[in-house]
C-alpha positions as a Python dict, from the first residue, in 0.01 Angstrom:
ca = {
    (1, 'M'): (0, 0, 0),
    (2, 'L'): (127, 347, -89),
    (3, 'I'): (59, 536, 233),
    (4, 'D'): (104, 878, 72),
    (5, 'R'): (-184, 825, -176),
    (6, 'S'): (-559, 871, -132),
    (7, 'V'): (-862, 792, -347),
    (8, 'I'): (-1146, 1030, -436),
    (9, 'R'): (-1470, 890, -575),
    (10, 'V'): (-1646, 1100, -838),
    (11, 'S'): (-2006, 993, -892),
    (12, 'G'): (-2335, 1129, -1021),
    (13, 'E'): (-2454, 1266, -1353),
    (14, 'D'): (-2227, 1184, -1651),
    (15, 'V'): (-1905, 1171, -1450),
    (16, 'H'): (-1692, 1082, -1752),
    (17, 'G'): (-1832, 1378, -1945),
    (18, 'F'): (-1772, 1609, -1649),
    (19, 'L'): (-1406, 1511, -1623),
    (20, 'Q'): (-1356, 1497, -2000),
    (21, 'G'): (-1383, 1874, -2022),
    (22, 'L'): (-1139, 1931, -1738),
    (23, 'V'): (-848, 1686, -1736),
    (24, 'T'): (-576, 1601, -1986),
    (25, 'A'): (-663, 1232, -2037),
    (26, 'D'): (-939, 1094, -2257),
    (27, 'T'): (-1187, 961, -2001),
    (28, 'V'): (-1381, 775, -2272),
    (29, 'L'): (-1095, 525, -2283),
    (30, 'L'): (-1101, 444, -1911),
    (31, 'T'): (-1184, 88, -1807),
    (32, 'P'): (-1111, -99, -1481),
    (33, 'D'): (-800, -243, -1649),
    (34, 'T'): (-686, 73, -1829),
    (35, 'P'): (-631, 360, -1587),
    (36, 'A'): (-482, 686, -1711),
    (37, 'W'): (-231, 934, -1576),
    (38, 'A'): (-375, 1283, -1607),
    (39, 'A'): (-360, 1635, -1472),
    (40, 'L'): (-577, 1933, -1399),
    (41, 'L'): (-405, 2235, -1551),
    (42, 'S'): (-424, 2610, -1520),
    (43, 'P'): (-564, 2795, -1825),
    (44, 'Q'): (-198, 2856, -1923),
    (45, 'G'): (-130, 2482, -1939),
    (46, 'K'): (65, 2457, -1613),
    (47, 'V'): (2, 2159, -1390),
    (48, 'L'): (-194, 2213, -1068),
    (49, 'F'): (-251, 1848, -974),
    (50, 'D'): (-152, 1516, -1127),
    (51, 'F'): (-331, 1188, -1058),
    (52, 'I'): (-432, 850, -1197),
    (53, 'L'): (-793, 793, -1305),
    (54, 'W'): (-966, 456, -1263),
    (55, 'A'): (-1306, 355, -1400),
    (56, 'D'): (-1546, 196, -1151),
    (57, 'G'): (-1878, 141, -1325),
    (58, 'D'): (-2027, 483, -1393),
    (59, 'D'): (-1798, 636, -1130),
    (60, 'V'): (-1437, 744, -1162),
    (61, 'L'): (-1181, 695, -884),
    (62, 'I'): (-897, 946, -858),
    (63, 'D'): (-571, 809, -720),
    (64, 'V'): (-398, 1123, -593),
    (65, 'E'): (-130, 1245, -356),
    (66, 'A'): (-290, 1227, -9),
    (67, 'A'): (-170, 1574, 88),
    (68, 'Q'): (-347, 1720, -217),
    (69, 'A'): (-674, 1525, -205),
    (70, 'E'): (-874, 1792, -25),
    (71, 'A'): (-741, 2073, -245),
    (72, 'L'): (-817, 1875, -562),
    (73, 'T'): (-1168, 1798, -440),
    (74, 'K'): (-1233, 2167, -377),
    (75, 'R'): (-1093, 2266, -715),
    (76, 'L'): (-1301, 2013, -907),
    (77, 'S'): (-1609, 2113, -710),
    (78, 'L'): (-1583, 2463, -853),
    (79, 'Y'): (-1660, 2322, -1198),
    (80, 'R'): (-1973, 2131, -1097),
    (81, 'L'): (-2203, 2433, -1126),
    (82, 'R'): (-2554, 2281, -1108),
    (83, 'R'): (-2452, 1933, -1217),
    (84, 'A'): (-2540, 1645, -984),
    (85, 'I'): (-2180, 1544, -922),
    (86, 'T'): (-2041, 1433, -587),
    (87, 'L'): (-1677, 1409, -486),
    (88, 'Q'): (-1591, 1229, -166),
    (89, 'P'): (-1309, 1027, -8),
    (90, 'D'): (-1318, 656, -89),
    (91, 'A'): (-1214, 371, 139),
    (92, 'A'): (-999, 209, -131),
    (93, 'K'): (-623, 228, -95),
    (94, 'V'): (-356, 246, -364),
    (95, 'H'): (-125, -54, -391),
    (96, 'W'): (196, -111, -586),
    (97, 'S'): (432, -394, -664),
    (98, 'P'): (747, -376, -877),
    (99, 'T'): (676, -723, -1015),
    (100, 'G'): (402, -984, -1015),
    (101, 'N'): (78, -1046, -1191),
    (102, 'Y'): (-159, -862, -957),
    (103, 'G'): (-304, -530, -1068),
    (104, 'V'): (-230, -361, -1400),
    (105, 'P'): (84, -198, -1542),
    (106, 'D'): (130, 164, -1442),
    (107, 'P'): (-22, 371, -1725),
    (108, 'R'): (285, 593, -1745),
    (109, 'L'): (550, 328, -1795),
    (110, 'A'): (530, -50, -1767),
    (111, 'D'): (870, -60, -1595),
    (112, 'L'): (717, 125, -1299),
    (113, 'G'): (543, -198, -1199),
    (114, 'H'): (183, -289, -1123),
    (115, 'R'): (-76, -79, -946),
    (116, 'W'): (-424, -153, -808),
    (117, 'L'): (-690, -27, -570),
    (118, 'G'): (-814, -235, -279),
    (119, 'P'): (-853, -265, 99),
    (120, 'A'): (-581, -136, 329),
    (121, 'G'): (-271, -353, 363),
    (122, 'D'): (92, -339, 463),
    (123, 'P'): (288, -32, 351),
    (124, 'A'): (488, -86, 33),
    (125, 'T'): (860, -13, 36),
    (126, 'G'): (1090, 97, -243),
    (127, 'W'): (837, 286, -456),
    (128, 'H'): (1001, 628, -451),
    (129, 'A'): (1349, 495, -524),
    (130, 'H'): (1214, 278, -805),
    (131, 'R'): (1012, 560, -963),
    (132, 'L'): (1294, 811, -948),
    (133, 'S'): (1546, 561, -1086),
    (134, 'L'): (1330, 553, -1398),
    (135, 'G'): (1326, 933, -1425),
    (136, 'V'): (953, 964, -1352),
    (137, 'T'): (834, 1264, -1151),
    (138, 'E'): (500, 1321, -980),
    (139, 'G'): (328, 1523, -708),
    (140, 'V'): (327, 1888, -615),
    (141, 'G'): (673, 1875, -457),
    (142, 'E'): (831, 1770, -785),
    (143, 'L'): (597, 1912, -1049),
    (144, 'G'): (505, 2228, -860),
    (145, 'S'): (158, 2382, -852),
    (146, 'G'): (97, 2626, -1135),
    (147, 'E'): (472, 2645, -1205),
    (148, 'T'): (547, 2390, -1475),
    (149, 'L'): (396, 2340, -1819),
    (150, 'W'): (245, 1993, -1843),
    (151, 'L'): (457, 1886, -2140),
    (152, 'E'): (769, 1989, -1946),
    (153, 'C'): (665, 1720, -1697),
    (154, 'N'): (716, 1465, -1975),
    (155, 'A'): (341, 1411, -2003),
    (156, 'R'): (357, 1337, -2376),
    (157, 'E'): (617, 1063, -2329),
    (158, 'L'): (444, 912, -2025),
    (159, 'N'): (90, 896, -2168),
    (160, 'G'): (-42, 1183, -1960),
    (161, 'V'): (-220, 1377, -2232),
    (162, 'S'): (-455, 1315, -2525),
    (163, 'F'): (-418, 1524, -2839),
    (164, 'T'): (-729, 1382, -3003),
    (165, 'K'): (-997, 1450, -2739),
    (166, 'G'): (-1194, 1772, -2714),
    (167, 'C'): (-1109, 2082, -2516),
    (168, 'Y'): (-1003, 2082, -2152),
    (169, 'V'): (-858, 2341, -1919),
    (170, 'G'): (-514, 2443, -2050),
    (171, 'Q'): (-559, 2256, -2379),
    (172, 'E'): (-476, 2544, -2613),
    (173, 'N'): (-121, 2606, -2495),
    (174, 'T'): (-53, 2235, -2448),
    (175, 'A'): (-162, 2154, -2802),
    (176, 'R'): (38, 2445, -2943),
    (177, 'M'): (357, 2322, -2776),
    (178, 'H'): (295, 1970, -2902),
    (179, 'H'): (234, 2066, -3264),
    (180, 'R'): (534, 2295, -3266),
    (181, 'S'): (746, 2028, -3094),
    (182, 'K'): (864, 2303, -2865),
    (183, 'V'): (945, 2179, -2515),
    (184, 'N'): (1239, 2389, -2402),
    (185, 'R'): (1264, 2259, -2046),
    (186, 'R'): (1220, 1923, -1879),
    (187, 'L'): (1169, 1798, -1528),
    (188, 'V'): (1449, 1548, -1475),
    (189, 'V'): (1595, 1333, -1200),
    (190, 'A'): (1966, 1388, -1139),
    (191, 'P'): (2234, 1282, -891),
    (192, 'F'): (2216, 1482, -569),
    (193, 'T'): (2445, 1786, -555),
    (194, 'E'): (2423, 2134, -408),
    (195, 'P'): (2070, 2266, -478),
    (196, 'S'): (2031, 2559, -715),
    (197, 'A'): (1752, 2780, -850),
    (198, 'R'): (1644, 2502, -1084),
    (199, 'T'): (1609, 2243, -804),
    (200, 'R'): (1256, 2137, -714),
    (201, 'V'): (1318, 1882, -440),
    (202, 'T'): (1612, 1685, -304),
    (203, 'Y'): (1630, 1327, -179),
    (204, 'P'): (1975, 1307, -20),
    (205, 'E'): (1894, 968, 133),
    (206, 'L'): (1854, 834, -223),
    (207, 'G'): (2136, 1041, -369),
    (208, 'L'): (1890, 1204, -610),
    (209, 'M'): (1716, 1533, -682),
    (210, 'V'): (1452, 1665, -921),
    (211, 'E'): (1538, 1967, -1132),
    (212, 'H'): (1373, 2181, -1402),
    (213, 'R'): (1644, 2208, -1666),
    (214, 'R'): (1671, 2343, -2018),
    (215, 'V'): (1694, 2063, -2272),
    (216, 'E'): (2033, 2184, -2396),
    (217, 'A'): (2169, 2176, -2041),
    (218, 'L'): (2049, 1845, -1899),
    (219, 'G'): (2403, 1762, -1793),
    (220, 'D'): (2418, 1463, -1559),
    (221, 'A'): (2040, 1411, -1553),
    (222, 'L'): (1914, 1054, -1584),
    (223, 'T'): (1804, 987, -1941),
    (224, 'P'): (1621, 653, -1942),
    (225, 'P'): (1523, 514, -2284),
    (226, 'W'): (1176, 673, -2287),
    (227, 'L'): (1328, 1020, -2234),
    (228, 'A'): (1633, 969, -2454),
    (229, 'A'): (1406, 882, -2745),
    (230, 'A'): (1208, 1204, -2701),
    (231, 'L'): (1523, 1417, -2682),
    (232, 'T'): (1654, 1281, -3011),
    (233, 'E'): (1332, 1335, -3205),
    (234, 'T'): (1363, 1573, -3498),
    (235, 'P'): (1108, 1859, -3472),
}
């Protein structure tokens, strides 16, 4: 069980349609076995919250950073207007395993391991080190809140955005960057050194840090295959 994650249940009138106009993923494609990494963006295309969406019948479950669950609930509630939509904490817990056949592959990257929702269990160990070793960033501490453009968070490479669905908050700038192939900065994981202005968070116990670097100055940043392929693409 990932003790730093919580689950929000979204239920009511046309939940998938409600979220479709707000988040970066295509909610039409959600099934119990195909979750999606997504974000709620600012109108400028900067990430406010990132999360994983799970289908549960007509409802959608949001697997989100526990410290941000209340803030995300409040933010989504602003968009309900008069729609009969409810958002409330769910008893399900988020589970992870680096190997095994239980659950489904993480929608961002299969190498991240398997993920599932279920009753509370023993705390999982090794998740953060495993995730960071693969160069994958998440959460407000690493992505920021209203500070980083979603494509700079490697959302295109990690299946965190649909370019074929309709409009959503922040879609215009995100689509423009994609079609111009113009991502000038990237959030990257790098070996721990003295923090600088580009440092987002440090993990000295893991010997790692997350930084927001220009693509021409990635330096010693980890460049796993999924990122290396994106960096060598010809615009």
